[in-house]
C-alpha positions in Angstrom: 54.8 111.9 204.6 57.4 109.5 203.3 57.4 105.8 203.1 60.6 104.1 202.1 61.2 100.4 202.0 61.6 97.1 200.0 60.4 97.5 196.4 58.5 94.2 196.8 56.1 95.9 199.2 54.5 97.8 196.3 53.0 94.6 195.2 50.7 94.4 198.3 48.1 96.9 197.1 45.6 95.8 199.8 47.5 96.3 203.1 51.2 96.9 202.6 53.1 99.9 204.1 53.1 102.0 201.0 49.4 101.2 200.5 48.6 102.4 204.0 50.5 105.7 203.5 49.0 106.3 200.1 45.4 105.4 201.0 45.3 107.5 204.1 46.7 110.7 202.5 43.3 112.2 201.6 41.8 111.4 205.0 44.7 113.1 206.9 45.5 115.8 204.3 49.1 115.0 203.5 51.1 114.3 200.3 52.6 110.8 200.3 56.1 110.3 198.9 56.6 106.7 198.1 60.2 105.4 197.7 61.0 101.8 196.7 64.4 100.5 197.6 66.2 97.4 196.0 69.6 97.4 197.8 71.3 98.1 201.2 73.1 101.4 201.1 75.8 100.5 203.6 77.0 97.5 201.8 75.7 97.9 198.2 74.2 94.4 198.5 71.1 93.9 196.4 68.0 92.7 198.2 67.6 90.2 195.4 69.4 89.8 192.1 68.4 92.2 189.3 67.7 89.3 186.9 64.9 89.2 184.4 62.5 87.6 186.9 63.1 90.2 189.6 62.9 93.1 187.2 59.6 91.9 185.9 58.2 91.5 189.4 59.5 95.0 190.3 57.9 96.5 187.2 54.6 94.7 187.7 54.4 95.9 191.3 55.2 99.5 190.3 52.5 99.4 187.6 49.9 98.0 189.9 50.6 100.5 192.6 50.7 103.5 190.2 47.5 102.4 188.5 45.6 102.0 191.8 46.8 105.0 193.8 48.2 107.4 191.2 50.6 108.9 193.7 52.0 112.4 193.2 55.5 111.1 193.8 57.0 107.7 193.2 60.7 107.1 193.7 62.8 104.0 192.7 66.2 103.6 194.4 67.5 105.5 197.5 71.0 106.9 197.5 71.8 105.1 194.2 75.2 106.6 193.9 76.1 104.5 197.0 75.4 101.5 194.8 77.6 103.0 192.1 80.5 103.1 194.5 80.0 99.5 195.8 78.9 97.8 192.6 79.1 99.7 189.3 77.8 96.8 187.3 74.5 96.6 189.4 74.2 100.3 189.1 74.4 100.2 185.3 71.7 97.5 185.3 69.4 99.6 187.4 70.0 102.8 185.6 68.8 101.1 182.4 65.9 99.4 184.2 64.8 102.8 185.7 63.9 104.0 182.2 61.7 101.0 181.6 59.9 101.5 185.0 59.5 105.2 184.3 57.7 104.5 181.0 55.5 101.8 182.5 54.4 104.0 185.5 53.7 107.0 183.2 51.5 104.8 181.0 49.2 104.1 184.0 49.6 107.4 185.9 50.9 110.2 183.6 50.8 112.8 186.4 53.0 110.9 188.8 56.4 112.4 189.2 59.0 109.6 189.0 62.5 109.9 190.4 65.5 108.3 192.0 67.4 109.5 195.0 71.1 110.4 195.3 73.3 111.0 198.4 74.4 114.7 198.0 77.6 114.6 200.1 78.8 111.6 198.1 77.8 113.3 194.8 80.1 116.1 195.8 83.0 113.8 196.5 82.8 114.4 200.2 83.7 111.1 202.0 85.6 112.5 205.0 84.3 113.3 208.5 82.0 110.7 209.9 81.9 108.9 206.6 85.3 107.8 207.6 87.1 108.4 204.2 88.7 111.3 202.5 87.0 114.1 200.7 88.1 114.8 197.1 86.1 117.0 194.8 87.8 115.2 191.9 85.7 112.2 192.8 82.4 114.0 192.5 79.7 111.9 190.9 77.5 114.5 189.2 77.8 112.7 185.8 75.6 110.0 187.2 72.6 112.4 186.7 72.9 111.7 183.0 72.0 108.1 183.6 68.5 109.1 184.7 67.6 111.7 182.1 63.9 110.6 182.2 63.5 111.4 185.9 60.9 114.2 186.5 62.8 115.6 189.5 66.3 115.2 190.9 66.2 114.1 194.6 68.8 114.0 197.3 69.4 113.0 200.8 71.8 115.4 202.6 73.5 115.1 206.0 76.1 117.9 206.1 76.7 117.3 209.8 78.6 114.1 208.8 81.1 116.3 207.0 81.1 119.7 208.9 81.2 120.1 212.6 79.2 123.4 212.6 76.6 124.8 210.3 78.8 127.9 209.9 81.4 125.7 208.2 79.1 124.8 205.3 80.1 126.7 202.1 77.5 129.2 200.9 77.2 127.4 197.5 76.7 124.0 199.1 73.2 123.6 197.7 73.1 126.2 195.0 75.8 124.2 193.2 73.1 121.7 192.3 71.7 124.2 189.8 74.9 124.0 187.7 74.3 120.3 187.2 70.6 120.1 186.4 67.8 122.3 185.3 65.1 120.0 186.8 63.2 120.7 190.0 65.1 119.5 193.0 63.8 117.6 196.0 65.3 116.6 199.4 63.9 113.4 200.7 66.1 113.4 203.8 67.7 116.2 205.7 69.3 115.8 209.1 71.6 117.3 211.8 72.0 115.9 215.3 71.4 117.8 218.5 73.4 115.7 221.0 76.9 116.5 222.4 78.3 113.4 220.7 79.9 111.6 218.9 83.2 112.7 220.4 84.6 115.7 218.4 81.3 116.2 216.7 79.3 117.6 219.6 76.2 119.5 218.7 73.2 121.1 220.6 69.6 121.9 220.0 70.6 125.5 219.1 73.1 124.2 216.6 70.5 121.9 215.1 68.1 124.8 214.7 70.9 126.8 213.1 71.3 124.0 210.6 67.7 124.2 209.6 68.0 128.0 208.9 71.2 127.4 207.1 69.7 124.9 204.8 66.8 127.1 203.7 69.1 130.1 203.4 71.6 128.3 201.2 68.9 126.6 199.1 66.6 129.6 198.6 67.3 130.0 194.9 66.8 126.3 194.1 63.6 125.3 192.4 62.6 123.0 195.2 59.8 120.4 194.6 59.6 119.3 198.2 61.7 119.1 201.4 61.5 116.4 204.1 63.3 116.5 207.4 64.3 112.9 208.1 62.8 112.4 211.6 60.0 114.0 213.4 61.1 112.4 216.6 64.4 111.2 218.0 65.1 107.6 217.2 66.5 104.6 219.0 69.3 104.1 216.5 73.0 104.8 216.1 74.8 108.1 216.6 74.6 110.7 215.2 71.1 109.8 213.7 69.4 109.1 217.0 69.0 112.8 217.9 68.2 114.1 214.5 64.5 114.5 215.4 62.8 117.9 215.5 61.1 116.7 218.6 62.5 114.7 221.6 61.7 111.1 222.5 58.9 112.3 224.8 57.3 114.3 222.0 58.3 117.8 223.2 59.6 120.2 220.7 63.2 121.2 220.2 64.4 124.6 219.0 64.7 123.1 215.5 61.0 122.5 215.4 60.3 126.2 215.8 63.1 127.0 213.2 61.4 124.5 210.8 58.0 126.2 211.2 59.5 129.6 210.9 61.0 128.9 207.5 58.1 126.8 206.2 
């Protein structure tokens, strides 16, 4: 089970969101994956300036949370290459700060696997389709991995349906390519494909969504995967195409993708 939110929430080790997710994991037998964010992906705007005071507060909260809960996975930064595209200077500050946070967390919880998260399509230089730009492999961002050499795993979000109109259009090496850029275990913190007959020109279906699940596991079968998380259990009241990316409908009933997910898991 994933929690992802404002980094400042790690400081509330009594009743905050990440605390609830971490503390209930043993009772309900799930692995918590805690991800602390510090900027808005769509704009690249920092939630608060990465000055010395903010960095110290972030570090202190990470230390306190790691020491109390000793989570198996603790991530800092979500889709950080989006920050690189919007504000390279802020990205550089964070990449250096990440190393400091990594060391501080490991000192209190050596077994916690610390990571940051990249957006896979953007890493590949794919900015066309529903991203609204132009895809260009020459603009791939794989070199950014070198900025986080301490990370225990390399994690990605991936939404191939924003680039390709059908799962059959996805190249066979779409995920295996990752192996040529890192030897570390790979994680997917978000995967999604919509099931609605919209947006216009990007119509999908429940059958197509189920096909996307099978395609992902087929094309990533040779990766050393640490964990895989489908973004939404249920359809969401949000914008297209994300609102129908759930494995189950609004009323809780299962889609074809739910059975596909169980089959491959």
